N, C-alpha and C positions, 0 to 999 in steps of 0.2 A: 504494500500500499504505500510505503514511502516513496518509492521510485515513481508511482503513479503520480502521487502529489506534487513531487519536485519536476515531473514532466509537464503537467499541468501548469503549474505556476510559472515555469520557464517559458513557457509558449504565451500565457496570457499577459504575463509582465515583461516579455521580451529581455528576460534575464538568462545568461548561460547557466545551464544546469548545474555546471561545477561550482557555481557562487553559493549554490542552496545546500543545505544539509538538514539533519533532523534538529538542529539546535537555532536555527534561523528562525527568528521572531517575525510575526505578522506586521509588528511595528516598523521593524528593520526595513520591510518591504514598502511602506507607506500605504497599506492597506487601511482605507476607513471602513466605518461600519456597514456602508452601502457595498462596498466592494466585497467585504466577507460574506453579507447576506447573500449577494449574488452568487459567489463562489459556492457557497454551502447548497444553494438552491440547485445548481448545475451538478453538483456531486450527488445529491440526492436522486436526481433524476437519472444520471448515469448508473448508479449503484442500486437503485430501488430500495433504498433504506431512509429511515427518519433520522435526521442528524440534528436534534436538539440537545445540545450539550447543557449539562446541569451546571456547569461551572466554566469559567472562561478559560479558552485555550490561547495559548500564547505562541506555540512554536508549530513548526511543520511535523515535528516528531510526536507531539503531543496530539495533534490533529490525527495523524496516521494510526496512533494506538487507539483511540476513541473510535475511528470508523471500525477498525479490525473487531473492537468489542460489539459493534452493532451487526457485523457481518456473521459472527460466530451463532 
């Protein structure tokens, strides 16, 4: 899932994938709340799962871990 998120963010934000890793924060990518909501909606549609986190997700790795729990 981590690689999938890195590929997605790399394409969406036009950032080389090598610059992204599990510790990259969404804040460092300059994503505002609207960007984050749009991303979550696209991921929900693609993966067929509800992605309503109970707590704030700060990094790509945290999001990947959260999605994996939803896919189990």
